C-alpha positions as CSV (number, residue, x, y, z in Angstrom):
1,X,-12.1,-6.6,-18.5
2,X,-13.0,-7.3,-14.9
3,X,-12.0,-5.2,-12.0
4,X,-10.1,-6.7,-9.0
5,X,-9.3,-5.8,-5.5
6,X,-6.0,-4.8,-3.9
7,X,-4.8,-7.4,-1.6
8,X,-2.1,-9.8,-0.4
9,X,-0.5,-12.5,-2.5
10,X,-2.8,-15.4,-3.2
11,X,-2.4,-18.7,-1.3
12,X,-0.2,-21.0,-3.4
13,X,-0.4,-24.6,-2.3
14,X,1.6,-26.0,-5.1
15,X,5.3,-26.7,-4.6
16,X,7.8,-24.6,-6.5
17,X,9.8,-26.5,-9.1
18,X,13.5,-27.1,-8.3
19,X,15.9,-24.3,-9.1
20,X,17.8,-26.5,-11.6
21,X,14.6,-27.2,-13.5
22,X,13.6,-23.5,-13.6
23,X,17.1,-22.4,-14.6
24,X,17.0,-24.9,-17.5
25,X,13.6,-23.6,-18.6
26,X,14.9,-20.0,-18.6
27,X,18.0,-21.0,-20.6
28,X,15.9,-22.8,-23.2
29,X,13.5,-19.9,-23.4
30,X,16.3,-17.4,-23.8
31,X,17.7,-19.4,-26.8
32,X,14.4,-20.0,-28.5
33,X,12.9,-16.5,-28.0
34,X,16.0,-14.3,-28.5
35,X,14.2,-12.2,-31.1
36,X,10.6,-12.8,-30.2
37,X,7.9,-10.2,-29.8
38,X,6.5,-9.3,-26.4
39,X,3.3,-11.2,-27.2
40,X,5.3,-14.3,-28.2
41,X,7.3,-14.1,-24.9
42,X,4.2,-13.8,-22.8
43,X,2.6,-16.8,-24.7
44,X,5.7,-18.9,-23.9
45,X,5.3,-18.0,-20.2
46,X,1.6,-19.0,-20.3
47,X,2.6,-22.4,-21.8
48,X,5.4,-23.1,-19.3
49,X,4.3,-21.5,-16.0
50,X,1.3,-21.7,-13.8
51,X,-0.6,-18.4,-13.3
52,X,-0.4,-18.6,-9.5
53,X,3.4,-18.8,-9.8
54,X,3.8,-15.8,-12.1
55,X,4.0,-12.1,-11.1
56,X,4.3,-8.8,-12.8
57,X,6.3,-6.0,-11.1
58,X,4.9,-2.6,-12.0
59,X,6.0,0.9,-10.8
60,X,2.7,2.3,-12.0
61,X,4.4,4.7,-14.4
62,X,2.1,3.0,-16.9
63,X,0.1,-0.2,-17.2
64,X,1.4,-1.4,-20.6
65,X,3.3,-4.4,-19.1
66,X,0.3,-5.6,-17.0
67,X,-1.9,-5.2,-20.0
68,X,0.4,-7.2,-22.3
69,X,0.8,-10.0,-19.8
70,X,-2.9,-10.2,-18.8
71,X,-3.8,-10.8,-22.5
72,X,-2.4,-14.3,-22.1
73,X,-2.5,-14.6,-18.3
74,X,-5.7,-13.0,-17.1
75,X,-5.9,-12.5,-13.3
76,X,-2.1,-12.4,-12.9
77,X,-0.7,-10.8,-9.7
78,X,0.7,-7.3,-10.3
79,X,3.2,-6.4,-7.5
80,X,3.3,-2.7,-6.6
81,X,6.1,-1.7,-4.3
82,X,4.4,0.7,-2.0
83,X,7.4,2.5,-0.5
84,X,5.3,5.2,1.2
85,X,7.0,7.9,-0.8
86,X,5.1,7.8,-4.1
87,X,3.5,10.6,-6.0
88,X,-0.3,11.0,-5.6
89,X,-0.5,10.4,-9.4
90,X,1.2,7.0,-8.9
91,X,-1.3,5.8,-6.4
92,X,-4.1,7.0,-8.7
93,X,-2.6,5.0,-11.5
94,X,-2.4,1.9,-9.2
95,X,-6.1,2.2,-8.4
96,X,-7.0,2.6,-12.1
97,X,-5.0,-0.5,-13.0
98,X,-6.8,-2.5,-10.3
99,X,-10.2,-1.2,-11.7
100,X,-9.6,-1.4,-15.4
101,X,-7.4,-4.4,-16.0
102,X,-7.9,-8.2,-15.5
103,X,-5.2,-8.4,-12.9
104,X,-4.8,-8.7,-9.2
105,X,-2.9,-5.7,-7.8
106,X,-0.8,-6.6,-4.7
107,X,0.6,-3.9,-2.5
108,X,4.1,-4.9,-1.4
109,X,5.1,-2.9,1.7
110,X,8.4,-2.5,3.7
111,X,8.5,-4.0,7.2
112,X,8.7,-0.4,8.6
113,X,6.5,2.5,7.9
114,X,8.2,5.8,6.9
115,X,7.7,7.1,10.4
116,X,9.3,3.9,11.9
117,X,12.2,4.2,9.6
118,X,12.7,7.9,10.5
119,X,12.7,7.0,14.2
120,X,15.5,4.4,13.7
121,X,17.6,6.1,11.0
122,X,16.6,9.8,11.1
123,X,14.4,11.7,8.7
124,X,15.0,11.7,5.0
125,X,17.2,8.7,4.8
126,X,16.8,8.8,1.1
127,X,18.9,12.0,0.9
128,X,21.7,10.7,3.2
129,X,22.0,7.1,2.2
130,X,19.7,6.4,-0.9
131,X,21.1,2.9,-1.3
132,X,20.1,1.9,2.2
133,X,16.7,3.5,1.7
134,X,16.1,1.6,-1.5
135,X,17.3,-1.6,0.0
136,X,14.9,-1.3,2.9
137,X,11.8,0.0,1.0
138,X,12.2,-1.7,-2.4
139,X,14.8,-4.5,-2.6
140,X,14.0,-6.5,0.5
141,X,10.2,-6.2,0.2
142,X,10.4,-7.4,-3.4
143,X,12.7,-10.3,-2.5
144,X,10.3,-11.4,0.2
145,X,7.3,-11.1,-2.2
146,X,8.9,-13.0,-5.0
147,X,9.7,-16.0,-2.8
148,X,6.4,-17.5,-3.7
149,X,6.8,-17.3,-7.4
150,X,8.7,-19.1,-10.2
151,X,8.8,-16.2,-12.6
152,X,8.5,-12.4,-12.6
153,X,7.9,-9.9,-15.4
154,X,9.5,-6.5,-15.4
155,X,9.1,-3.5,-17.7
156,X,12.8,-2.9,-18.2
157,X,13.7,-1.5,-21.7
158,X,17.1,-1.3,-23.3
159,X,16.8,2.4,-24.4
160,X,16.1,3.6,-20.9
161,X,19.7,3.9,-19.7
162,X,23.2,2.8,-20.6
163,X,23.0,0.3,-17.7
164,X,20.1,-1.4,-19.5
165,X,21.2,-1.7,-23.1
166,X,22.0,-5.5,-22.8
167,X,18.7,-6.4,-21.1
168,X,17.6,-9.9,-22.3
169,X,14.1,-11.0,-22.9
170,X,14.4,-14.0,-20.6
171,X,17.1,-14.8,-18.0
172,X,17.7,-16.5,-14.7
173,X,17.5,-14.1,-11.8
174,X,20.3,-15.4,-9.5
175,X,19.7,-12.9,-6.7
176,X,16.0,-13.7,-6.3
177,X,16.1,-17.4,-7.4
178,X,13.5,-17.4,-10.2
179,X,13.0,-16.7,-13.9
180,X,13.1,-13.1,-15.0
181,X,11.2,-11.9,-18.1
182,X,11.5,-8.5,-19.8
183,X,9.1,-8.8,-22.7
184,X,9.3,-5.0,-23.5
185,X,13.1,-4.9,-23.6
186,X,13.3,-3.9,-27.2
187,X,10.5,-1.3,-27.1
188,X,11.1,2.4,-27.4
189,X,9.3,5.0,-25.2
190,X,7.2,6.0,-28.2
191,X,6.1,2.4,-28.9
192,X,5.1,2.2,-25.2
193,X,2.9,5.3,-25.5
194,X,1.5,4.2,-28.9
195,X,0.4,0.8,-27.4
196,X,-1.1,2.6,-24.4
197,X,-3.1,4.9,-26.7
198,X,-4.2,2.1,-29.0
199,X,-5.4,-0.1,-26.2
200,X,-6.7,2.5,-23.7
201,X,-4.1,1.5,-21.1
202,X,-3.8,3.6,-17.9
203,X,-0.9,6.0,-17.9
204,X,0.6,8.0,-15.0
205,X,-0.2,11.7,-15.6
206,X,3.4,12.6,-14.7
207,X,4.5,11.0,-18.0
208,X,3.1,13.9,-19.9
209,X,4.6,16.4,-17.5
210,X,8.3,15.8,-17.9
211,X,8.7,12.6,-16.0
212,X,9.6,9.7,-18.4
213,X,10.8,7.6,-15.5
214,X,8.9,7.7,-12.2
215,X,10.1,6.6,-8.8
216,X,9.6,7.9,-5.3
217,X,8.6,11.6,-5.1
218,X,11.6,12.9,-3.1
219,X,14.1,11.2,-5.5
220,X,12.5,11.9,-8.9
221,X,12.8,15.2,-10.8
222,X,11.5,16.3,-14.3
223,X,13.7,15.6,-17.3
224,X,14.5,18.0,-20.0
225,X,13.7,17.0,-23.6
226,X,16.5,15.0,-25.1
227,X,18.1,14.0,-21.8
228,X,18.5,10.4,-20.5
229,X,15.0,9.3,-19.5
230,X,16.3,8.1,-16.1
231,X,18.4,11.2,-15.4
232,X,15.7,12.5,-13.2
233,X,16.1,9.6,-10.8
234,X,18.3,10.3,-7.9
235,X,19.4,13.5,-9.6
236,X,22.6,14.9,-8.2
237,X,23.6,11.6,-6.6
238,X,26.0,8.9,-7.8
239,X,23.1,6.4,-8.2
240,X,21.3,5.2,-11.3
241,X,19.5,2.0,-10.1
242,X,17.5,1.3,-7.0
243,X,19.0,-2.2,-6.8
244,X,16.0,-4.3,-8.0
245,X,17.8,-5.1,-11.2
246,X,21.4,-5.3,-10.0
């Protein structure tokens, strides 16, 4: 596989298809591929969407999703939400994905640096108003980044949390106005690790150190064996999702 450079989204001169057309494609795909494999779902995307209008969102907990997608869509944009609060291991994984996979990693940054946000809202906004922090450092930057695409892939899996048990393979993302595809929805955590091992896919070192779900460092804690994989996210707070998938 070829290495790529980190960068900004590519120039996309082609017009986006009308919303009604994209919604119809999503609905048809959801019907036809209800029980499809991840590879079948990605192949369907490759047949129905242009590469330059397709993106993969990746938290850099692992690179399984970019690897699966790149097998049919080499050179695909991989969007990394660089919140400014990530673990060092997460940035290392991002760099390894850019080096080892046939993808184009794109750093998606908030409009404000952490220091600028602290100056406006006070230090450690994440501990006082985590919803606002996530909205400013994740949700809004992703919404802005997705505006140039017709479809985005996510790594959501049904077993991750009670809030994700009904995750479909293909749907229409009303909030962001494009098709949303979750090809790994039916996978277990063990299947994810087995695929990574078999295909020499980069994994975040924190996965083997008690972090089955990895977000920003201040808001992510280790999880005891047998606990909900996402129980370490926003531990002690009445929050289970960052807002990207709500």
